[in-house]
C-alpha positions as CSV (number, residue, x, y, z in Angstrom):
1,M,11.6,5.7,-34.9
2,P,9.1,7.0,-31.9
3,Q,10.2,6.3,-28.4
4,L,7.8,5.1,-26.3
5,I,7.4,7.2,-23.1
6,W,5.6,4.7,-20.7
7,K,9.0,2.9,-20.7
8,A,10.7,5.8,-19.6
9,L,10.9,4.3,-15.5
10,G,13.3,1.3,-17.1
11,V,15.2,3.3,-18.7
12,A,14.9,7.5,-18.8
13,V,17.2,6.7,-15.4
14,L,20.1,6.9,-17.3
15,A,18.6,10.0,-20.0
16,S,21.1,12.6,-17.7
17,V,24.2,10.7,-19.1
18,P,25.3,12.1,-22.3
19,F,25.7,8.8,-24.4
20,S,24.0,6.9,-27.1
21,C,20.9,5.1,-26.4
22,A,19.1,3.5,-29.4
23,T,15.2,3.2,-29.7
24,I,13.9,1.9,-26.9
25,A,10.8,0.1,-28.9
26,Q,9.2,0.3,-32.0
27,N,5.9,0.9,-32.8
28,T,5.7,-2.3,-34.9
29,S,2.8,-4.2,-36.6
30,L,1.4,-7.6,-35.4
31,S,-0.3,-8.3,-38.3
32,T,-3.4,-6.3,-40.1
33,P,-5.9,-4.9,-37.7
34,A,-9.3,-6.3,-37.7
35,S,-11.8,-4.8,-40.0
36,S,-14.5,-2.6,-38.9
37,T,-17.1,-5.1,-39.2
38,D,-14.9,-7.2,-37.3
39,T,-15.6,-4.6,-34.7
40,K,-18.5,-4.2,-35.0
41,G,-19.3,-7.5,-34.2
42,V,-18.3,-8.1,-31.7
43,F,-19.6,-5.3,-29.1
44,T,-22.7,-7.2,-28.9
45,A,-20.5,-10.6,-27.7
46,L,-18.3,-8.2,-25.6
47,R,-21.7,-6.7,-23.5
48,A,-22.8,-10.3,-22.5
49,A,-19.0,-11.2,-22.0
50,V,-18.3,-8.4,-19.2
51,Q,-18.7,-8.7,-15.8
52,P,-20.2,-5.4,-14.7
53,L,-18.3,-3.8,-11.4
54,S,-20.2,-2.1,-8.3
55,G,-17.5,-1.2,-5.5
56,K,-19.4,-4.4,-3.5
57,D,-17.8,-7.1,-1.8
58,D,-18.8,-9.8,-4.4
59,D,-17.6,-8.0,-7.5
60,Y,-14.2,-10.5,-7.8
61,N,-15.9,-13.4,-7.0
62,A,-15.9,-15.0,-10.3
63,L,-11.9,-13.8,-10.5
64,M,-11.7,-15.8,-7.7
65,T,-12.4,-18.7,-9.0
66,Q,-10.8,-18.1,-12.8
67,I,-7.6,-17.8,-10.2
68,G,-8.0,-20.8,-8.6
69,N,-4.9,-22.4,-7.6
70,A,-2.2,-20.0,-9.3
71,R,0.9,-19.4,-7.2
72,V,2.3,-15.9,-9.1
73,V,-0.7,-13.3,-9.6
74,M,0.1,-10.0,-11.8
75,L,-1.9,-7.0,-11.1
76,G,-0.8,-4.4,-13.6
77,E,-1.8,-0.8,-14.4
78,S,-2.4,1.3,-18.1
79,T,-0.2,4.2,-15.7
80,H,1.7,4.6,-12.9
81,G,-0.7,7.3,-11.5
82,T,-4.3,5.7,-11.2
83,Q,-6.0,5.5,-8.1
84,E,-8.4,3.4,-9.0
85,F,-6.2,0.9,-10.1
86,Y,-4.3,1.5,-6.8
87,R,-7.9,0.9,-5.0
88,E,-9.0,-2.2,-7.0
89,R,-5.3,-3.7,-6.7
90,M,-5.3,-3.6,-3.0
91,R,-9.0,-5.1,-2.7
92,I,-8.0,-7.9,-5.1
93,T,-5.1,-8.3,-2.4
94,Q,-6.8,-8.4,0.5
95,R,-9.3,-11.2,-0.7
96,L,-5.8,-13.3,-2.2
97,I,-4.3,-12.9,1.0
98,R,-7.5,-13.5,3.2
99,E,-8.9,-16.1,1.4
100,K,-6.2,-18.0,-1.0
101,G,-2.8,-17.6,1.5
102,F,-0.7,-15.4,-0.3
103,S,2.3,-15.3,1.7
104,A,3.7,-11.7,-0.3
105,V,3.2,-9.0,-1.7
106,V,6.0,-7.9,-4.7
107,I,6.0,-4.5,-6.0
108,E,7.9,-2.6,-9.2
109,G,10.3,-1.1,-6.5
110,D,13.4,-1.4,-4.6
111,W,14.5,-4.3,-2.3
112,P,15.9,-2.0,0.3
113,D,12.6,0.3,0.5
114,A,10.6,-2.1,0.3
115,Y,12.0,-4.7,2.8
116,R,11.3,-1.7,5.4
117,V,7.8,-2.3,4.9
118,N,8.0,-5.7,5.2
119,Q,9.4,-5.7,8.8
120,Y,7.0,-3.3,9.6
121,V,3.8,-5.0,8.1
122,R,5.6,-8.2,10.2
123,G,5.1,-6.8,13.9
124,Q,9.2,-5.7,13.5
125,G,11.5,-3.0,13.2
126,R,10.8,0.4,15.0
127,D,8.8,2.0,12.9
128,A,5.3,3.3,14.5
129,S,3.3,4.0,10.8
130,A,2.6,3.3,7.8
131,E,3.4,7.0,6.5
132,G,6.7,6.8,8.6
133,V,7.8,3.1,6.8
134,L,6.9,4.6,3.5
135,S,9.2,7.8,3.5
136,S,12.0,5.3,2.5
137,F,10.7,6.2,-1.1
138,T,12.8,8.8,-2.1
139,R,13.7,7.9,-5.5
140,F,11.7,9.0,-8.2
141,P,8.7,8.9,-8.7
142,R,7.8,9.0,-5.5
143,W,3.9,9.0,-5.9
144,M,4.3,5.4,-7.2
145,W,4.5,3.8,-3.3
146,R,4.1,6.7,-1.0
147,N,0.0,7.3,-1.8
148,T,-2.9,6.8,0.6
149,V,-3.5,3.6,-1.6
150,V,0.0,1.9,-0.4
151,R,-0.2,3.3,3.1
152,D,-3.5,1.5,3.2
153,L,-2.5,-1.4,2.4
154,T,0.5,-1.3,4.3
155,E,-1.8,-0.7,7.6
156,W,-4.5,-3.8,6.7
157,M,-1.9,-5.9,6.0
158,R,0.1,-5.2,9.8
159,R,-3.4,-5.6,11.3
160,H,-4.2,-9.0,9.5
161,N,-1.0,-10.5,10.1
162,A,-1.0,-9.5,14.2
163,S,-4.6,-11.1,14.1
164,L,-3.1,-14.3,12.7
165,P,-2.7,-17.4,15.5
166,P,1.3,-18.0,15.9
167,G,3.2,-20.0,14.0
168,T,0.8,-19.0,10.9
169,T,2.5,-17.9,7.7
170,R,2.4,-14.0,7.9
171,A,2.5,-12.2,4.0
172,G,5.0,-10.0,3.3
173,F,6.5,-7.0,1.0
174,Y,9.0,-7.1,-1.4
175,G,10.9,-4.9,-3.9
176,M,11.5,-6.7,-7.6
177,D,13.6,-3.8,-9.1
178,L,17.2,-3.0,-9.4
179,Y,18.1,0.3,-9.1
180,S,19.1,0.3,-5.8
181,L,22.7,-0.6,-6.3
182,P,24.5,1.8,-3.6
183,R,21.7,1.4,-1.1
184,S,21.6,-2.7,-2.1
185,S,25.6,-2.5,-1.4
186,D,24.9,-0.4,2.2
187,A,22.4,-3.1,3.2
188,V,24.9,-6.4,2.4
189,V,27.0,-5.3,4.8
190,Q,24.7,-4.4,7.3
191,H,23.5,-7.6,7.4
192,L,26.1,-9.3,7.7
193,Q,28.0,-7.3,10.2
194,A,24.8,-8.7,12.5
195,L,25.9,-12.2,10.6
196,D,29.3,-12.4,10.3
197,A,31.6,-9.9,10.7
198,P,34.3,-11.5,8.8
199,A,32.3,-11.5,5.8
200,A,30.6,-8.5,6.2
201,T,34.0,-6.8,5.8
202,R,35.0,-9.2,2.4
203,A,31.9,-7.5,1.0
204,R,32.4,-4.0,1.9
205,T,36.3,-4.2,0.3
206,R,34.7,-5.8,-2.7
207,Y,31.9,-3.4,-3.1
208,G,34.6,-0.7,-2.6
209,G,34.8,0.5,-6.5
210,F,31.5,1.8,-7.0
211,A,32.1,4.4,-4.3
212,A,32.9,6.3,-6.9
213,F,29.5,6.3,-8.2
214,R,27.1,6.1,-5.1
215,T,25.1,9.7,-5.8
216,Q,25.4,8.8,-9.7
217,P,25.1,4.6,-9.9
218,E,24.4,5.6,-13.8
219,R,27.8,7.4,-14.3
220,Y,28.9,3.6,-13.8
221,G,28.1,2.3,-17.3
222,V,30.4,5.1,-19.0
223,A,33.4,4.0,-16.5
224,A,32.9,0.5,-17.0
225,L,32.4,1.2,-20.9
226,T,35.4,3.2,-21.1
227,D,38.0,1.6,-18.6
228,A,37.8,-2.1,-18.8
229,S,39.7,-1.2,-15.2
230,A,36.5,0.4,-13.5
231,S,34.6,-2.8,-14.1
232,Q,33.0,-4.2,-11.1
233,E,31.6,-7.1,-12.7
234,R,34.0,-9.8,-11.1
235,A,33.3,-8.5,-7.6
236,A,29.3,-8.1,-7.9
237,R,29.4,-11.6,-9.1
238,E,31.7,-13.0,-6.2
239,Q,29.8,-11.5,-3.2
240,F,26.5,-12.7,-4.3
241,E,28.1,-16.5,-5.1
242,E,29.4,-16.0,-1.4
243,L,26.1,-15.2,-0.2
244,Q,24.3,-18.2,-2.1
245,R,26.5,-20.6,-1.0
246,A,25.9,-18.8,3.0
247,Y,22.3,-18.9,2.6
248,N,21.8,-22.3,1.3
249,A,24.3,-23.6,4.3
250,A,22.7,-20.9,7.1
251,Q,20.7,-23.1,9.7
252,S,18.5,-19.9,11.4
253,R,18.1,-16.2,10.8
254,K,17.1,-17.5,7.3
255,D,15.1,-14.1,6.3
256,E,18.0,-12.1,7.5
257,W,20.5,-14.0,4.7
258,F,18.0,-14.2,2.2
259,S,17.6,-10.5,2.4
260,A,21.2,-10.2,2.3
261,L,21.4,-12.6,-0.6
262,Q,18.7,-10.9,-2.7
263,N,20.7,-7.3,-2.0
264,A,23.6,-9.0,-3.3
265,R,21.5,-10.0,-6.2
266,V,20.2,-6.3,-7.2
267,V,24.1,-5.2,-6.7
268,K,24.9,-8.2,-9.5
269,N,22.7,-7.6,-11.8
270,A,22.6,-3.7,-11.6
271,E,26.5,-3.5,-12.1
272,E,25.4,-4.9,-15.6
273,Y,22.5,-3.5,-16.2
274,Y,24.1,0.1,-16.0
275,R,27.2,-1.4,-18.2
276,V,24.8,-2.8,-20.7
277,S,22.8,0.1,-20.9
278,Y,25.6,2.2,-22.5
279,R,25.7,-0.1,-25.3
280,G,22.5,1.1,-26.5
281,G,20.0,-1.9,-28.2
282,E,17.2,-3.6,-26.1
283,S,19.0,-5.5,-24.1
284,S,18.9,-3.4,-20.7
285,W,15.1,-3.5,-20.8
286,N,15.1,-7.5,-20.8
287,L,18.0,-7.7,-17.7
288,R,15.4,-6.1,-16.0
289,D,12.7,-7.9,-16.5
290,R,14.9,-11.0,-16.0
291,H,16.1,-9.8,-12.7
292,M,12.5,-9.2,-11.6
293,A,11.5,-13.0,-12.3
294,D,14.5,-14.3,-11.0
295,T,13.6,-12.6,-7.9
296,L,10.0,-14.1,-7.9
297,D,11.3,-17.2,-8.2
298,A,14.0,-17.4,-5.4
299,L,10.7,-15.2,-3.2
300,L,8.4,-18.5,-4.3
301,A,11.7,-21.0,-3.3
302,H,12.4,-18.7,-0.1
303,L,8.9,-18.6,1.5
304,G,7.6,-22.0,0.5
305,T,7.8,-25.8,1.8
306,P,7.5,-28.7,0.1
307,S,3.9,-28.9,1.7
308,K,2.7,-25.5,1.6
309,P,4.2,-24.3,-1.6
310,A,4.5,-20.0,-1.6
311,K,2.0,-17.6,-3.7
312,V,2.7,-14.0,-4.2
313,V,0.8,-11.0,-5.8
314,V,2.8,-8.7,-7.9
315,W,2.0,-5.2,-8.8
316,A,3.8,-3.5,-11.8
317,H,2.9,-1.7,-14.9
318,N,1.0,-3.5,-17.8
319,S,4.5,-3.4,-19.7
320,H,5.8,-5.8,-17.3
321,V,2.8,-7.7,-16.6
322,G,1.2,-8.4,-20.0
323,D,2.6,-11.3,-22.0
324,A,5.3,-9.7,-24.4
325,R,5.1,-12.0,-27.3
326,Y,1.4,-10.5,-27.7
327,T,2.4,-7.1,-28.3
328,S,5.0,-4.7,-30.4
329,M,7.4,-5.2,-27.8
330,G,7.7,-8.7,-28.4
331,E,8.6,-8.2,-32.1
332,S,11.4,-6.0,-31.5
333,G,13.1,-9.0,-29.3
334,E,12.2,-7.8,-26.3
335,L,10.0,-9.9,-23.2
336,N,8.5,-9.2,-19.5
337,V,8.6,-10.4,-16.7
338,G,4.8,-11.5,-17.4
339,Q,6.1,-13.8,-20.2
340,L,9.0,-15.3,-18.2
341,M,6.4,-16.4,-15.8
342,R,4.2,-18.1,-17.9
343,Q,7.0,-20.0,-19.6
344,R,8.2,-20.9,-16.1
345,H,5.1,-21.6,-14.7
346,P,2.1,-22.2,-17.6
347,S,-0.4,-23.6,-14.8
348,S,0.8,-21.5,-12.0
349,T,1.0,-17.4,-13.2
350,F,-2.5,-15.3,-13.8
351,L,-1.7,-12.2,-15.6
352,L,-4.1,-8.9,-14.9
353,G,-4.4,-6.0,-16.8
354,F,-5.8,-2.9,-15.9
355,T,-7.2,-0.4,-18.9
356,T,-8.8,3.1,-18.5
357,Y,-10.6,5.7,-20.9
358,S,-10.0,9.4,-19.6
359,G,-9.9,11.2,-16.4
360,T,-6.8,12.6,-14.7
361,A,-3.3,10.8,-13.6
362,M,-0.5,11.5,-11.8
363,A,2.9,12.4,-13.7
364,A,5.9,14.1,-14.6
365,T,6.5,16.1,-17.7
366,E,9.9,15.1,-18.0
367,W,12.2,12.4,-16.3
368,D,13.0,13.5,-12.4
369,A,10.1,16.4,-12.4
370,P,7.6,16.7,-9.8
371,G,4.3,15.0,-10.2
372,Q,1.6,16.3,-11.2
373,V,-2.4,15.5,-11.8
374,Q,-2.6,15.5,-16.4
375,R,-5.6,15.3,-18.3
376,V,-5.5,11.8,-19.6
377,R,-7.0,11.9,-23.2
378,P,-10.1,10.1,-24.5
379,A,-8.3,7.4,-25.4
380,L,-7.4,6.7,-29.4
381,P,-9.9,5.4,-31.6
382,G,-9.2,1.9,-32.8
383,S,-7.9,1.5,-29.0
384,F,-8.9,-1.0,-26.7
385,G,-9.6,1.5,-24.0
386,A,-12.1,3.2,-26.9
387,L,-13.6,-0.3,-27.7
388,F,-14.1,-1.0,-24.0
389,H,-15.7,2.4,-23.6
390,D,-18.2,2.4,-26.6
391,T,-19.5,-1.0,-24.8
392,G,-21.3,1.3,-22.6
393,V,-20.6,-0.8,-19.5
394,K,-18.3,1.6,-17.5
395,N,-16.4,-1.0,-14.7
396,F,-15.8,-4.3,-15.5
397,L,-13.8,-7.3,-15.5
398,L,-13.4,-9.3,-18.8
399,P,-12.4,-12.9,-18.4
400,L,-10.2,-13.6,-21.6
401,R,-10.2,-17.4,-21.7
402,G,-12.4,-19.6,-23.3
403,K,-15.4,-18.1,-25.6
404,N,-14.2,-14.4,-24.5
405,E,-10.7,-14.7,-25.6
406,L,-12.3,-15.8,-29.1
407,V,-14.8,-13.0,-28.8
408,L,-11.7,-10.2,-28.4
409,S,-9.4,-11.7,-30.4
410,K,-11.5,-10.5,-33.5
411,S,-10.9,-7.2,-33.4
412,E,-6.9,-7.5,-32.8
413,P,-4.3,-6.5,-32.9
414,R,-5.8,-3.1,-31.7
415,L,-3.5,0.0,-29.8
416,E,-3.0,-0.4,-26.4
417,R,-1.9,2.4,-24.5
418,A,0.6,2.6,-21.7
419,I,1.4,5.8,-19.8
420,G,4.2,5.2,-17.4
421,V,5.7,7.9,-14.9
422,V,6.3,10.7,-17.7
423,Y,2.7,11.6,-19.6
424,L,3.2,13.1,-22.7
425,P,0.0,14.1,-24.2
426,Q,1.0,16.2,-27.1
427,T,2.8,13.4,-28.7
428,E,0.1,10.9,-27.6
429,R,0.3,8.3,-30.5
430,Q,3.8,8.3,-30.9
431,S,5.0,8.5,-27.0
432,H,2.1,6.2,-25.6
433,Y,0.4,3.4,-28.0
434,F,1.6,0.3,-29.2
435,E,-0.2,-2.8,-30.4
436,A,-0.6,-5.4,-29.0
437,R,-3.2,-9.2,-28.7
438,M,-4.6,-8.5,-25.4
439,S,-6.9,-11.6,-25.4
440,K,-3.5,-13.3,-25.3
441,Q,-1.2,-10.6,-23.5
442,F,-3.7,-11.4,-20.5
443,D,-5.7,-13.9,-18.3
444,A,-8.4,-10.9,-17.7
445,V,-8.7,-7.5,-18.0
446,I,-10.2,-4.7,-15.5
447,H,-11.7,-1.6,-17.5
448,L,-12.1,1.4,-15.4
449,D,-13.6,3.8,-17.7
450,L,-13.2,7.4,-15.7
451,T,-10.6,7.6,-13.4
452,N,-8.8,10.3,-11.0
453,A,-5.0,11.1,-9.9
454,V,-3.5,9.2,-7.2
455,T,-3.5,10.8,-3.8
456,P,0.1,10.9,-2.4
457,L,1.4,11.5,0.9
458,R,2.5,15.0,2.1
459,P,6.4,15.0,1.8
């Protein structure tokens, strides 16, 4: 079976180490595709249903109404390197913060890097500029978070927070991924040195077993698989449990205790992720997305109060955002964070996908290679991208509840494109397409027909 390259961000970090990796996902069929007659009949209804986007302030008025009182709004992307996806997510995020009181932006990035941004947007720390604070994002692919749109969002959040009256909740910036094992273990110790020196000593001792894998944490999985004595599972779990108790008991400096706890969560789950990855199968993907969902729930609990529940907006790839139960991912036994949040918060989660037809995108040709501007081929016939292109409306929002869900469902399942940090146009169909029922996968979708590569910040 072909490997879906769009999932490289979750697995290809392990590719440089010799191990036997099972197929990441399979292009299984959801059911018999819709007929061409059904497709022809859907165009008129789609043209009537879409809401054109013009770049004006009122573009997303209807979207804000549709989001309603949702506490978790997840904003996707069909590539990790499209300027317009970042730009529109920024526009939506600004409205969610200003108009609906969202208190956190959560990215598909690492907790320590994002927490430095969090301090900056809240007027804390020593950084003098957004470009400076984003320099923490050094792991491949840097362009995902070190780009002009994220810089502009960071500066806007800082200005917005500074304009609020004292006592008002200020929006934060957080990461929900688990690839920061060495930096998160260091961060736990650093936090505890300021909070509880004896606890810092215990954490340093517990995490000592990871020292041999600082530069290549993925090699920990090989060591733990071949030598049971190398396993750090117990140490990582015990440190997390100790910090859980300390956080719950803390009467002050709760944000610092929470960041220490979250870094310990990363260490615990990253330890399991690298260990599980070398056993093959699809469980490592599921473990990663469960970690993301648990992080979101932890943030909701930490930032909210009984009288004012927290609200978070998430930036991640469509493959994490769109409910996996309505894709071939789900048929192969995989889940994702969008599915989990729907299941945990069924009336409070809103999933928004993004698609494009053609243009350019920033992507690498192989893992850990430099990003480059690549031409994105026109979407394949029979795909959602091609269907949306054929409506003749260049840029639009398509709500997917009520009659619109029924309209789109008549032409499903269809191929959906997903480009991650690696783009292989020479094997486009095998590497970047899977089958999906988008009418149920998302609550709404934004289609931007011709898009451009994201603009990275200078090194």
